Phi, psi and omega in degrees: 000168183239139176233125182052036176086358184249152174300133173211177187226143173250128184234141173239132183236141176254123181213087193296339188268357191253151174252100182283002187284336185290147170302321179299319178295317181307306177305317188286327180296316184296320174303323177287331181278353181306330185253013179269159172294158182294153175149200182246137189233118182251122180249140177238140182196204182235139175260108181279350171073025186231029183283153185296133178090003185245154180282155182297144178209166181286139176299144181220155177294154189213139168235132183237114170260132177248118175257128187255120179269165176300155182279142177218161179276143176219157176254121175235121172055041172084359177260132180269123175231154171265112187233165180241137176256123189232123177250127174259136181220126175272146171304133179054031173228119192293344184279144181225150181238127175265120178251134171251110184234136181288160188292344179275004184082002175284131171289130180262313186196161172214149175216107170294138191286339182280350184240115185281043181236168171235123181261126190251152166304139193300321183283358179252350188284171185276185177262121186288337172293337174301321179302334186291341182271354182254114176276111181309136182152209191239016181287338180209162174303322173296319183297319180294308182293327176302316182291310176315310188290319184297327168317312197283349174276334192089002176280345180225133187294142182305327178292343177296336174318321183301338177278343192234356183252129178269087187306310179308313177297315183296320181295315181299309183299315182290325180299322179304329184265342192218105177298343178288323175287329177289336180285341184272150171286173182296315188291321177303316179292323179302311182302318181296314180286335174289321172302314174300318178300324184290333181281343179269354171310126176096002176288349172220157182269158169304321180296317183294320174296321177297323181284336186277328189297317181300342192262356182288141180261125185238131175234125175248133176225097190052249189256015182245146179204144167249145167227128189242130173277143178308128181087351188239043181299336181283343190216075174280169160290132167246137174222161181225143180277134182235189176290338188260349182134190183274140186236141174276132178250354176204137175235153185297143178191000000 
């Protein structure tokens, strides 16, 4: 088969006693696959339904697909690394996880699709004290994104999203990709997204966000701007400058 125009291989592994659903298992698999040919690797196993903090449920069969991309050079925190991008997807689960792993098997970062953050290796993270100089708000593209990110730590109320989100633009951008969203009004979509963001409060700590903020790449061009998280160049924040300040017109997902 081919993946992104590249020759790749699909392999299936059976491991009846393993639970591939945990993040730790996925991270270990991603590290192991860093030295493998590009392609899809499908793992089957058992979800025992006994993870901490989850209600007990019956064990069930489980499939985890890991898609391995070709190795490429990338820069993280000013360091040039040779990395593989690997995406993990569980059967019947909308959540996906994007891993960036060095060709030597070292985990560089991972980013769950339901959480708009990138978790970095500690020695590649930024200086948390630098985030203290950024006041969340609409004064700059970075300030607007900082407010957005801090909502997920619980230190900023989720309703503050209304100050930095251009809901009209977000509705237009999302409608282009999904006719179901196009059928919704702007305010209906706003309420749905605010509710979804509320469910994700606590997904990151204040310290994690403070480490991430100095690593964001900001590019301004007149009244437009992009803010990119490390390893997420394909899905940046887009912003525009208005009379009331900078507003987010697209967010990573």
